[in-house]
C-alpha positions in Angstrom: -10.8 17.0 67.5 -8.1 18.0 64.7 -7.8 15.4 61.7 -4.8 14.7 59.8 -5.2 14.8 56.3 -4.2 11.7 54.7 -1.3 12.0 51.8 0.2 9.6 49.5 3.5 8.1 50.7 6.2 10.4 49.6 4.0 13.3 48.7 3.5 16.7 50.7 0.3 18.3 51.8 -0.3 21.6 53.7 -3.5 22.2 55.5 -4.4 25.4 57.1 -7.2 25.1 59.7 -6.7 27.9 62.6 -4.9 30.5 60.6 -7.1 33.4 58.9 -6.2 35.6 56.3 -5.3 39.3 56.4 -8.3 41.1 57.2 -8.9 44.5 56.1 -8.3 47.4 59.0 -11.5 49.5 58.1 -14.1 46.7 57.5 -16.8 49.0 57.6 -15.9 51.0 54.4 -16.2 47.6 52.5 -19.6 47.1 53.4 -20.9 50.9 52.9 -24.4 51.2 51.3 -25.6 55.0 51.1 -28.9 54.1 52.6 -28.6 56.4 55.9 -26.7 55.5 59.3 -23.1 56.2 57.4 -21.7 58.0 60.8 -19.5 55.1 61.5 -18.3 55.1 58.0 -17.5 58.8 58.1 -15.5 58.2 61.1 -13.3 55.7 60.0 -12.6 57.8 57.1 -11.0 60.2 59.0 -9.1 57.5 61.1 -7.9 55.6 58.0 -6.8 58.8 56.0 -4.9 61.4 57.8 -5.6 63.8 54.9 -9.1 64.1 55.2 -8.8 64.7 59.0 -6.4 67.0 58.5 -8.7 68.7 56.0 -11.6 68.9 58.1 -9.5 70.7 61.0 -7.9 73.4 58.7 -11.4 74.2 57.5 -12.4 74.5 61.2 -9.3 76.8 61.8 -9.7 78.8 58.3 -13.5 79.7 59.2 -12.2 82.0 62.5 -14.4 83.2 65.2 -16.3 86.2 65.4 -17.3 89.3 67.6 -20.7 90.5 68.4 -21.4 94.2 67.9 -24.3 95.5 69.9 -25.9 98.9 70.4 -26.2 99.1 74.0 -22.3 99.4 75.2 -23.2 97.6 78.6 -24.6 94.8 76.5 -21.7 94.9 74.3 -19.0 94.4 77.4 -20.9 91.9 79.2 -21.9 89.7 75.9 -18.2 89.8 74.9 -17.4 88.7 78.6 -19.9 85.8 78.1 -18.3 84.7 75.1 -14.8 84.3 76.2 -15.7 82.5 79.7 -18.8 80.3 79.0 -18.2 77.0 79.5 -18.4 74.4 76.6 -18.3 71.1 78.2 -15.1 68.4 78.0 -13.0 71.0 79.7 -13.5 73.9 77.1 -14.0 77.5 77.4 -15.1 80.2 75.1 -17.7 80.0 72.1 -14.6 79.7 69.9 -14.1 76.2 71.7 -17.9 75.6 71.0 -17.9 76.8 67.4 -14.8 74.6 66.7 -16.5 71.3 67.8 -19.9 72.4 65.9 -18.4 72.9 62.8 -16.2 69.8 63.1 -19.7 67.8 63.6 -21.0 69.6 60.6 -18.5 68.9 58.2 -18.3 65.2 59.4 -21.8 64.3 59.6 -23.5 67.1 57.9 -25.1 68.2 61.0 -24.2 69.4 64.3 -26.4 69.8 67.6 -25.9 71.9 70.9 -27.7 72.7 73.8 -28.2 76.0 76.1 -28.3 75.3 79.7 -29.9 77.5 81.6 -30.4 77.8 85.6 -31.5 80.4 87.7 -32.9 82.2 84.9 -29.5 82.8 83.4 -27.6 81.1 80.6 -24.7 79.2 82.5 -23.2 76.9 79.4 -23.4 76.1 76.0 -22.5 72.8 75.0 -22.1 70.4 72.0 -23.5 66.9 71.6 -23.1 63.7 69.9 -25.3 64.1 66.7 -25.4 60.6 65.8 -27.3 59.4 69.1 -30.3 61.8 68.0 -32.9 61.5 65.2 -34.3 64.5 63.3 -37.8 64.9 62.2 -40.5 67.2 60.9 -42.4 68.9 63.6 -46.1 69.8 62.9 -45.1 72.5 59.9 -42.1 72.0 57.5 -40.1 75.0 58.9 -39.9 73.0 62.4 -37.5 70.3 63.2 -38.0 68.2 66.2 -35.1 66.2 67.7 -35.7 62.7 69.3 -33.4 60.6 72.0 -33.7 58.0 73.8 -35.1 58.2 77.5 -33.8 55.9 80.4 -36.1 52.9 79.1 -34.2 53.1 75.7 -37.0 54.4 74.0 -37.1 57.7 71.5 -39.0 60.4 72.5 -38.9 64.2 71.7 -36.4 66.1 73.7 -38.3 68.2 76.5 -36.8 71.8 75.7 -36.7 72.1 71.9 -36.2 75.8 72.5 -32.9 75.4 74.0 -31.5 73.1 71.4 -29.1 74.5 68.7 -29.4 72.3 65.3 -27.7 73.2 62.0 -27.6 71.0 58.7 -25.3 71.3 55.9 -26.9 71.5 52.2 -29.9 69.3 53.6 -32.0 67.6 51.0 -35.8 67.7 50.5 -36.1 64.3 50.9 -35.3 64.4 54.6 -33.9 66.5 57.4 -30.4 65.5 57.6 -27.6 67.1 56.2 -25.1 66.3 53.8 -21.4 65.1 55.1 -18.4 66.5 53.5 -17.5 62.8 53.0 -20.4 61.8 50.7 -19.2 60.0 47.9 -16.0 59.3 49.2 -16.5 56.0 50.9 -16.0 53.9 47.2 -12.5 55.9 46.7 -11.4 55.6 50.4 -12.0 51.9 50.4 -9.7 51.6 47.0 -7.0 53.9 48.8 -6.9 52.1 52.0 -6.8 48.7 49.9 -4.0 49.8 48.2 -2.1 51.2 51.5 -3.1 47.9 53.4 -1.4 45.9 50.3 1.4 47.7 50.8 1.9 47.3 54.3 1.4 43.3 53.9 3.9 43.1 50.9 6.8 44.9 53.0 6.0 42.8 55.9 6.4 39.9 54.0 9.7 41.4 52.3 10.7 41.4 56.3 9.6 37.9 57.0 10.5 35.8 54.3 9.2 32.3 53.5 11.5 30.0 51.5 10.9 26.9 49.4 13.2 24.1 49.8 13.1 21.5 47.2 15.5 18.3 47.1 15.9 17.1 43.3 16.6 13.3 42.5 14.4 11.7 45.0 11.9 10.3 42.3 14.3 7.4 42.0 14.7 6.8 45.7 12.5 4.7 47.8 9.4 6.4 49.3 10.3 5.7 53.0 13.8 7.0 52.4 12.8 10.2 50.3 10.3 11.0 53.1 13.2 10.4 55.6 15.2 12.5 53.8 13.0 15.5 53.6 12.3 15.3 57.1 16.0 15.8 58.0 16.3 18.5 55.4 13.1 20.8 57.0 14.3 19.7 60.3 18.2 21.1 59.9 16.4 24.1 57.6 14.2 25.3 60.4 17.0 24.8 63.3 19.2 27.1 61.1 16.2 29.7 60.6 15.7 29.9 64.6 19.2 30.0 65.1 19.4 33.2 63.1 17.0 34.9 64.9 19.0 34.7 68.0 22.1 36.2 66.1 23.6 33.0 65.4 25.0 32.2 62.0 24.4 28.9 61.4 25.2 27.2 57.4 22.9 24.9 56.0 24.8 21.7 54.3 22.8 19.3 52.4 24.0 16.2 50.0 22.6 16.3 46.8 21.0 19.0 44.3 18.9 21.1 46.9 17.2 24.4 45.2 16.5 27.1 47.9 14.1 30.0 46.6 12.0 32.8 48.2 8.5 32.2 48.0 7.3 35.3 46.0 10.3 36.8 45.2 9.8 37.0 41.6 6.6 39.0 42.1 7.2 42.5 41.5 5.5 45.2 43.5 3.3 47.4 41.6 4.0 51.0 41.4 1.2 52.6 43.5 2.4 56.6 43.0 -0.1 57.1 40.0 -3.2 55.3 41.0 -2.7 56.9 44.6 -2.6 60.6 43.5 -5.5 60.0 41.2 -7.7 58.8 44.1 -6.2 61.6 46.3 -7.0 64.1 43.6 -10.6 63.1 43.6 -11.0 63.2 47.7 -8.9 66.6 47.8 -11.1 68.4 45.2 -14.1 67.5 47.5 -12.8 69.5 50.2 -11.8 72.7 48.5 -8.8 73.3 49.9 -5.4 73.4 47.8 -3.5 70.4 47.9 -0.3 72.0 49.5 -2.4 73.0 52.4 -2.5 69.3 53.2 1.1 68.7 52.9 0.9 67.4 49.0 3.2 68.9 46.5 2.0 68.2 43.5 3.3 71.3 41.7 6.4 73.0 41.3 4.9 76.0 43.5 3.4 75.8 46.5 1.3 79.2 46.6 -2.2 79.7 46.4 -3.5 81.5 43.0 -5.9 84.7 43.5 -8.7 82.3 41.9 -7.8 79.5 44.4 -8.3 81.9 47.3 -11.6 83.6 46.1 -12.8 79.9 45.9 -11.7 79.1 49.2 -13.1 82.2 50.7 -16.4 81.5 49.4 -16.5 77.9 50.9 -15.5 79.5 54.1 -18.2 82.1 53.8 -20.7 79.6 53.2 -19.7 77.6 56.1 -20.0 80.7 58.3 -23.8 81.7 56.8 -24.7 78.0 57.9 -23.7 78.3 61.6 -24.5 82.2 62.0 -28.2 81.3 63.1 -27.1 79.3 65.9 -24.5 81.7 67.1 -27.0 84.5 66.9 -29.7 82.2 68.7 -26.9 81.9 71.6 -25.9 85.8 71.8 -29.6 86.6 71.6 -30.5 84.2 74.4 -28.2 85.4 76.7 -28.9 89.3 76.4 -32.8 88.5 76.7 -31.8 86.3 80.0 -29.6 89.3 81.3 -32.7 92.2 80.6 -30.5 93.6 77.9 -30.9 95.2 74.6 -30.9 92.3 72.3 -30.1 94.3 69.0 -26.7 93.0 67.8 -25.0 92.0 64.7 -22.4 89.2 64.5 -19.1 90.6 62.9 -16.5 87.9 61.5 -13.0 87.6 61.6 -11.4 88.5 58.1 -10.4 85.6 56.0 -6.7 86.7 55.0 -5.5 84.0 52.5 -3.0 86.1 50.5 0.4 87.6 51.3 0.4 90.8 53.3 2.5 92.4 50.7 0.0 91.3 47.6 -2.6 93.0 49.6 -0.8 96.2 50.5 0.0 96.0 46.6 -3.5 96.0 45.6 -4.4 98.6 47.8 -1.8 100.8 46.3 -3.2 100.1 42.8 -6.7 100.8 43.8 -5.8 104.1 45.5 -4.0 105.4 42.3 -6.6 104.2 40.2 -9.0 106.2 42.3 -6.6 109.5 42.0 -6.3 108.9 38.3 -10.3 109.0 38.3 -10.3 112.1 40.4 -7.9 114.3 38.3 -9.9 113.5 35.1 -12.9 114.5 36.5 -11.0 117.9 37.3 -9.9 118.5 34.1 -13.4 117.8 32.5 -14.9 120.4 34.9 
């Protein structure tokens, strides 16, 4: 039962009993503690900050794909056909789709897991899995990692076919077999950035839904009962005028006496968020290793990538390729072995092109000219 708060005659009191405050839209980031189990935090980071989600997507696409190079022509043809047509689950086909999902999980959680599906003595599919539903433990020796999953009774047990699983970690630490996510170190700054965005939204909501303060002066000399009745009438007519304005009807508010109407919070200025937002975004973007303009951030007068930036980004992409290359080799080698083919092959990654074609051609021209000058100098010395 709701009780009415007693007030003195002629005074006004506001009691809030059922209305809650504005909640943080991504509350998990506020309670983040870097003690493990932070997968939900990293998912919220991608949902709350589109720039981080775009960074992961662009890094996955920039890594590109690969082609196998086998010594046996028959093995080459059949392996290429398999990599283009292998089912990967979720309606995806081809190893490029599997590699995209695998890299996405690796960047987000610091680890990725996949499974090779063998039926009838042949490799039928390669599917990626939910790495957050598994646990990794060291096996009988430090070089072996055993993946555990829940059985039909909800108990954690080692998965039965460990040799068919693919498991990759990103920059693992000596303390545990789990990798390190790209988003590690971001929750603190991201929570501040989301708080700024949330506050901006609340301020603009208040700007479109104005609260008024109506003060009738001169009531201190009136009888308390008369003052309370006059206040009730003013409040009733003001509420009626505001309600009619929502329906498109213009109604003037007329009052007798000294009446002052102000907007609640209208004197408080909205803080400039451009500088703090940019400072935080600079830290987040620096962790991804991508130039800002690739993420739609125009912070410089020129929107071209320098040679140094291209070299650094290329090294980052090659590091990612080296992490997932053993898993790709395991898939190819398993297919060739089950098909009874020569399993000697090599993975050839697609070229990473981050510079203009004109600049590349010009660099090749300068290199050819330098070689020609050196050859001429050698002939003159002879």
